[in-house]
Residue frames as a rotation matrix with the C-alpha (Angstrom) as fourth column:
MET 1
-0.296 0.330 -0.896 8.42
-0.419 0.799 0.432 34.26
0.858 0.504 -0.098 37.42
ASN 2
0.388 0.523 0.759 6.26
-0.921 0.179 0.347 32.40
0.045 -0.833 0.551 39.90
THR 3
-0.652 -0.748 -0.125 8.21
-0.734 0.664 -0.144 29.37
0.191 -0.002 -0.982 41.16
ASN 4
-0.418 0.576 0.703 4.98
-0.332 0.623 -0.708 27.58
-0.846 -0.529 -0.069 42.08
THR 5
0.740 0.662 -0.121 3.95
-0.311 0.177 -0.934 27.42
-0.596 0.729 0.337 38.44
GLN 6
-0.430 -0.878 0.213 5.96
-0.187 0.317 0.930 25.24
-0.883 0.360 -0.300 36.16
GLU 7
0.502 0.563 -0.657 5.28
-0.741 -0.113 -0.662 25.38
-0.447 0.819 0.360 32.45
THR 8
-0.236 -0.518 0.822 5.90
0.069 0.835 0.546 22.22
-0.969 0.186 -0.161 30.51
ASN 9
0.161 0.213 -0.964 6.34
-0.923 -0.314 -0.224 22.40
-0.350 0.925 0.146 26.78
MET 10
0.000 -0.091 0.996 5.65
0.080 0.993 0.090 19.08
-0.997 0.080 0.007 25.13
SER 11
-0.785 -0.294 -0.546 6.52
-0.519 -0.170 0.838 18.40
-0.339 0.941 -0.019 21.54
ASP 12
0.172 0.843 -0.510 3.99
-0.978 0.207 0.011 16.98
0.115 0.497 0.860 19.11
LYS 13
-0.229 -0.350 -0.908 5.89
-0.308 0.911 -0.273 13.69
0.923 0.217 -0.317 19.33
ASP 14
-0.987 -0.151 0.062 5.57
-0.095 0.226 -0.970 13.64
0.132 -0.962 -0.237 23.14
LEU 15
-0.373 0.923 0.091 1.86
-0.818 -0.281 -0.503 14.37
-0.439 -0.262 0.860 22.91
MET 16
0.242 0.447 -0.861 1.30
-0.837 0.545 0.047 11.65
0.490 0.710 0.506 20.34
GLU 17
-0.615 -0.517 -0.596 3.25
-0.118 0.807 -0.578 9.15
0.780 -0.285 -0.557 22.45
ASN 18
-0.911 0.318 0.263 1.04
-0.299 -0.070 -0.952 10.00
-0.284 -0.945 0.159 25.43
VAL 19
0.000 0.959 -0.284 -2.14
-0.970 -0.069 -0.233 9.70
-0.243 0.275 0.930 23.39
LEU 20
-0.012 -0.067 -0.998 -0.98
-0.580 0.813 -0.048 6.34
0.814 0.578 -0.049 22.00
GLN 21
-0.902 -0.361 -0.238 -0.23
-0.013 0.572 -0.820 5.03
0.432 -0.737 -0.520 25.50
LEU 22
-0.623 0.749 0.224 -3.64
-0.583 -0.254 -0.772 6.18
-0.522 -0.612 0.595 26.74
GLU 23
0.181 0.712 -0.679 -5.37
-0.975 0.220 -0.029 4.53
0.128 0.667 0.734 23.78
LYS 24
-0.418 -0.390 -0.820 -3.50
-0.282 0.914 -0.291 1.29
0.863 0.109 -0.492 24.43
GLY 25
-0.989 0.071 0.131 -4.76
-0.117 0.178 -0.977 1.43
-0.093 -0.981 -0.168 28.03
VAL 26
-0.193 0.973 -0.129 -8.32
-0.877 -0.230 -0.422 1.97
-0.440 0.031 0.898 26.81
CYS 27
0.058 0.155 -0.986 -7.98
-0.745 0.665 0.061 -1.04
0.665 0.731 0.154 24.49
ASP 28
-0.815 -0.430 -0.387 -6.78
-0.064 0.732 -0.678 -3.13
0.575 -0.528 -0.625 27.43
LEU 29
-0.781 0.579 0.235 -9.77
-0.385 -0.150 -0.910 -2.10
-0.492 -0.801 0.340 29.54
PHE 30
0.112 0.861 -0.496 -12.24
-0.977 0.005 -0.212 -2.82
-0.180 0.508 0.842 26.75
LEU 31
-0.289 -0.285 -0.914 -10.60
-0.517 0.850 -0.101 -6.18
0.805 0.444 -0.393 26.08
HIS 32
-0.986 -0.106 -0.129 -11.02
0.053 0.534 -0.844 -7.20
0.158 -0.839 -0.521 29.70
GLY 33
-0.459 0.888 0.004 -14.57
-0.657 -0.336 -0.675 -5.89
-0.598 -0.313 0.738 29.71
THR 34
0.085 0.452 -0.888 -15.31
-0.933 0.349 0.089 -8.02
0.350 0.821 0.451 26.66
ILE 35
-0.562 -0.410 -0.718 -13.76
-0.206 0.910 -0.359 -11.13
0.801 -0.054 -0.596 28.19
GLU 36
-0.984 0.054 -0.168 -15.43
0.176 0.252 -0.952 -10.69
-0.009 -0.966 -0.258 31.57
SER 37
-0.576 0.817 0.024 -18.88
-0.806 -0.573 0.149 -9.58
0.136 0.067 0.989 30.43
SER 38
-0.831 0.272 0.485 -21.69
-0.074 0.811 -0.581 -11.72
-0.551 -0.518 -0.654 31.75
SER 39
0.260 0.946 0.192 -24.38
0.212 0.138 -0.968 -10.93
-0.942 0.292 -0.165 29.19
GLU 40
0.000 -0.207 0.978 -24.50
0.970 0.237 0.050 -10.90
-0.242 0.949 0.201 25.41
ASP 41
0.809 0.375 0.452 -25.52
0.492 -0.853 -0.173 -7.22
0.321 0.362 -0.875 25.27
VAL 42
0.803 -0.579 -0.141 -22.65
-0.277 -0.572 0.772 -6.11
-0.527 -0.582 -0.619 27.52
HIS 43
0.049 -0.793 0.607 -20.25
0.481 0.552 0.681 -8.32
-0.875 0.259 0.408 25.58
LYS 44
0.277 0.133 0.951 -21.32
0.956 -0.133 -0.260 -6.76
0.092 0.982 -0.164 22.27
ALA 45
0.986 0.117 0.120 -21.01
0.104 -0.988 0.114 -3.22
0.131 -0.100 -0.986 23.69
PHE 46
0.501 -0.865 -0.009 -17.48
-0.239 -0.149 0.959 -3.85
-0.832 -0.479 -0.282 24.94
CYS 47
-0.003 -0.489 0.872 -16.53
0.732 0.593 0.336 -5.62
-0.681 0.640 0.356 21.72
MET 48
0.613 0.286 0.737 -17.73
0.736 -0.545 -0.400 -2.68
0.287 0.788 -0.545 19.60
ALA 49
0.956 -0.294 -0.007 -15.88
-0.259 -0.855 0.449 -0.23
-0.138 -0.427 -0.894 21.86
LEU 50
0.269 -0.893 0.360 -12.74
0.112 0.400 0.909 -2.39
-0.957 -0.204 0.208 21.64
ASN 51
0.140 -0.180 0.974 -12.87
0.955 0.283 -0.085 -2.49
-0.260 0.942 0.211 17.84
SER 52
0.870 0.216 0.443 -13.31
0.338 -0.916 -0.217 1.28
0.359 0.338 -0.870 17.70
SER 53
0.794 -0.608 0.014 -10.39
-0.372 -0.467 0.803 1.82
-0.482 -0.642 -0.596 20.08
LEU 54
0.136 -0.748 0.650 -8.19
0.509 0.616 0.601 -0.56
-0.850 0.249 0.464 18.10
ALA 55
0.429 0.082 0.900 -8.95
0.882 -0.251 -0.398 1.44
0.193 0.965 -0.180 14.95
THR 56
0.975 -0.072 0.208 -8.07
-0.114 -0.974 0.196 4.67
0.189 -0.215 -0.958 16.75
GLN 57
0.524 -0.827 0.206 -4.85
-0.121 0.167 0.978 3.14
-0.843 -0.537 -0.013 18.07
ASP 58
0.155 -0.427 0.891 -3.96
0.856 0.508 0.094 2.02
-0.492 0.748 0.445 14.55
THR 59
0.735 0.187 0.652 -4.57
0.536 -0.749 -0.389 5.52
0.415 0.636 -0.651 13.17
ILE 60
0.898 -0.434 0.075 -2.36
-0.380 -0.676 0.631 7.10
-0.223 -0.595 -0.772 15.84
TYR 61
0.293 -0.814 0.501 0.38
0.231 0.569 0.789 4.54
-0.928 -0.116 0.355 15.25
ASN 62
0.314 -0.140 0.939 0.28
0.942 0.170 -0.289 5.08
-0.119 0.975 0.185 11.47
ARG 63
0.914 0.028 0.404 0.55
0.114 -0.975 -0.189 8.86
0.389 0.219 -0.895 11.85
MET 64
0.696 -0.701 0.153 3.49
-0.425 -0.231 0.875 8.46
-0.579 -0.674 -0.459 14.21
ALA 65
0.210 -0.618 0.757 5.18
0.547 0.716 0.433 5.98
-0.810 0.324 0.489 11.87
GLU 66
0.661 0.102 0.744 4.71
0.725 -0.345 -0.596 8.35
0.196 0.933 -0.301 8.90
LYS 67
0.881 -0.298 0.367 6.59
-0.333 -0.942 0.034 11.04
0.336 -0.152 -0.930 10.83
GLY 68
0.059 -0.904 -0.424 9.33
-0.007 0.424 -0.905 8.63
0.998 0.056 0.019 11.89
TRP 69
-0.123 -0.027 0.992 8.26
-0.899 -0.421 -0.122 8.85
0.421 -0.907 0.028 15.53
TYR 70
0.460 0.293 0.838 7.63
-0.628 0.775 0.073 5.11
-0.628 -0.560 0.540 15.87
PRO 71
-0.124 -0.590 -0.798 10.40
-0.969 0.244 -0.030 3.32
0.212 0.770 -0.602 14.04
THR 72
0.729 0.345 0.591 10.03
-0.455 0.889 0.043 -0.40
-0.511 -0.300 0.806 13.51
GLU 73
-0.470 -0.880 -0.068 12.44
-0.721 0.339 0.604 -3.09
-0.509 0.333 -0.794 12.48
GLN 74
0.325 0.490 -0.809 11.74
-0.850 0.527 -0.022 -5.61
0.416 0.694 0.587 9.79
ALA 75
0.451 -0.108 0.886 11.69
-0.573 0.726 0.380 -9.08
-0.684 -0.680 0.265 11.33
GLU 76
-0.644 -0.704 -0.300 14.04
-0.724 0.433 0.536 -11.63
-0.247 0.563 -0.789 9.85
GLN 77
0.116 0.743 -0.660 12.08
-0.871 0.395 0.292 -14.10
0.477 0.541 0.693 7.72
SER 78
-0.436 -0.334 -0.836 13.72
0.002 0.928 -0.373 -17.04
0.900 -0.164 -0.404 9.49
LYS 79
-0.994 0.098 0.037 12.39
-0.046 -0.094 -0.995 -15.79
-0.095 -0.991 0.098 12.84
VAL 80
-0.272 0.946 -0.176 8.90
-0.945 -0.297 -0.135 -15.28
-0.180 0.130 0.975 11.40
ASP 81
0.040 0.234 -0.971 8.97
-0.583 0.795 0.168 -18.80
0.811 0.560 0.169 9.97
SER 82
-0.793 -0.421 -0.441 10.14
0.105 0.619 -0.779 -20.22
0.601 -0.663 -0.446 13.30
VAL 83
-0.811 0.557 0.180 7.27
-0.418 -0.337 -0.843 -18.59
-0.409 -0.759 0.506 15.20
LYS 84
-0.010 0.823 -0.568 4.76
-0.988 0.081 0.134 -19.73
0.157 0.563 0.812 12.57
GLN 85
-0.220 -0.152 -0.964 6.01
-0.245 0.965 -0.097 -23.30
0.944 0.215 -0.249 12.86
LYS 86
-0.982 -0.185 -0.048 5.92
0.010 0.202 -0.979 -23.19
0.191 -0.962 -0.196 16.66
PHE 87
-0.549 0.832 0.087 2.29
-0.651 -0.359 -0.669 -22.04
-0.525 -0.424 0.738 16.73
SER 88
0.089 0.586 -0.805 1.13
-0.906 0.384 0.179 -24.36
0.415 0.713 0.565 13.97
GLU 89
-0.596 -0.351 -0.722 2.60
-0.040 0.911 -0.410 -27.30
0.802 -0.216 -0.557 15.91
LYS 90
-0.964 0.258 0.072 0.71
-0.091 -0.061 -0.994 -26.21
-0.252 -0.964 0.082 19.03
MET 91
-0.251 0.926 -0.280 -2.52
-0.921 -0.318 -0.225 -25.81
-0.298 0.201 0.933 17.08
SER 92
0.089 0.269 -0.959 -2.29
-0.693 0.709 0.135 -29.29
0.716 0.652 0.249 15.58
ALA 93
-0.855 -0.478 -0.201 -1.44
-0.178 0.634 -0.752 -30.95
0.487 -0.608 -0.627 18.92
């Protein structure tokens, strides 16, 4: 075996986690491009790319969740209500 070559075996879960992280990074870049764009055409292009990337991110997340690779917890209703109230108070101020 050549010690200079190291083979890495990644599971499907590891690969999907990496792809999800990359897609989140792409979404972040497109979001900032949308916010910082100086012309309507550039803004629209970044916005379309952002929406496409968000859809891709959602698809990846859903596939991972289906396989149990991205477990989520159900939020307590009292906490959800508290956050809703907090933001509605800020919006009406």
